[in-house]
C-alpha positions as CSV (number, residue, x, y, z in Angstrom):
1,M,-0.8,-80.6,8.3
2,P,-0.6,-83.9,10.2
3,K,0.0,-87.0,8.2
4,L,-3.1,-89.3,7.5
5,S,-3.1,-92.5,8.9
6,E,-3.5,-95.8,6.8
7,A,-7.2,-96.0,8.0
8,Q,-7.7,-92.2,6.6
9,V,-5.9,-93.1,3.6
10,S,-7.6,-96.1,2.8
11,N,-11.1,-94.0,3.4
12,E,-9.8,-91.3,1.1
13,L,-8.9,-94.0,-1.9
14,K,-13.2,-95.1,-1.4
15,S,-13.8,-91.9,-3.4
16,L,-10.8,-91.7,-5.8
17,P,-11.2,-94.6,-8.6
18,G,-7.9,-96.0,-9.4
19,W,-5.9,-94.7,-6.9
20,E,-3.6,-96.5,-4.7
21,Y,-1.7,-95.9,-2.0
22,Q,2.2,-97.0,-2.4
23,D,5.5,-95.8,-0.7
24,N,3.8,-93.2,1.5
25,S,2.0,-91.8,-1.5
26,L,-1.3,-91.5,-3.2
27,R,-0.6,-92.5,-7.2
28,K,-2.5,-92.9,-10.5
29,L,-1.3,-93.8,-13.8
30,F,-3.9,-91.9,-16.6
31,R,-3.9,-93.1,-20.3
32,F,-4.4,-90.6,-22.8
33,K,-5.1,-91.3,-27.1
34,E,-2.2,-89.2,-28.0
35,F,1.1,-88.2,-26.4
36,M,-0.1,-84.0,-26.7
37,E,-3.4,-85.0,-25.2
38,G,-1.3,-86.5,-21.9
39,I,1.2,-83.2,-22.4
40,R,-1.6,-80.7,-22.0
41,F,-3.4,-82.3,-19.2
42,I,-0.1,-82.4,-17.0
43,G,-0.5,-78.0,-18.2
44,R,-3.6,-78.6,-16.2
45,V,-2.5,-80.2,-13.5
46,A,0.4,-77.7,-13.0
47,E,-1.6,-74.5,-13.0
48,M,-3.3,-76.1,-10.1
49,A,-0.8,-77.4,-8.3
50,E,0.8,-74.0,-8.7
51,A,-2.6,-72.3,-7.2
52,A,-2.4,-74.4,-4.5
53,D,1.0,-74.4,-3.6
54,H,1.2,-78.4,-3.6
55,H,3.1,-79.9,-6.6
56,P,2.7,-83.5,-7.4
57,D,5.5,-85.5,-9.5
58,M,4.6,-86.1,-12.9
59,H,5.8,-89.5,-14.6
60,I,5.3,-89.1,-18.4
61,N,5.8,-92.1,-20.7
62,Y,4.4,-91.5,-24.2
63,T,0.6,-91.8,-23.8
64,R,0.9,-92.4,-19.8
65,V,0.7,-90.0,-17.1
66,T,0.9,-91.0,-13.7
67,F,0.9,-88.4,-10.7
68,I,2.3,-89.2,-7.4
69,C,0.7,-87.1,-4.5
70,S,2.6,-87.0,-1.5
71,T,3.6,-83.9,1.0
72,H,7.6,-85.1,1.2
73,S,7.9,-82.4,4.5
74,D,5.6,-84.3,6.0
75,G,6.7,-87.5,5.4
76,G,3.6,-89.4,3.2
77,V,0.0,-88.5,2.5
78,T,-2.1,-84.9,4.2
79,D,-5.3,-83.5,3.3
80,K,-3.9,-81.9,0.9
81,D,-2.6,-84.8,-1.3
82,A,-5.9,-86.0,-1.5
83,R,-7.7,-82.8,-2.0
84,L,-5.4,-82.4,-5.2
85,A,-5.7,-86.2,-6.2
86,R,-10.2,-85.3,-6.5
87,E,-9.2,-82.2,-8.5
88,I,-6.9,-84.3,-11.1
89,E,-9.6,-87.0,-10.8
90,Q,-12.3,-83.9,-11.7
91,A,-10.2,-82.7,-14.3
92,F,-9.6,-85.6,-15.8
93,A,-13.4,-86.5,-16.1
94,S,-14.1,-83.0,-17.7
95,Q,-11.6,-83.8,-20.4
96,T,-13.1,-86.7,-21.2
97,A,-16.7,-85.9,-20.8
């Protein structure tokens, strides 16, 4: 899958509030009220990622979880990463609604 240009990444970020482009990846820090709330959310994202066969890096720091989406085999952000970031964002919005 072709790597997105910086202009394409910038365009994708317009529809991904709070997401950043850093180190050839899309990333966002999510905050939760309780540790287990973040862990449950990671479980939801893990299921989505497994179904898509595209897995983000996940960093847990108590009630903060950072997701990092990059297609390592292509050396940066691809459509797969933008799609996964949107799915993570939608899952978070539905969890907090």
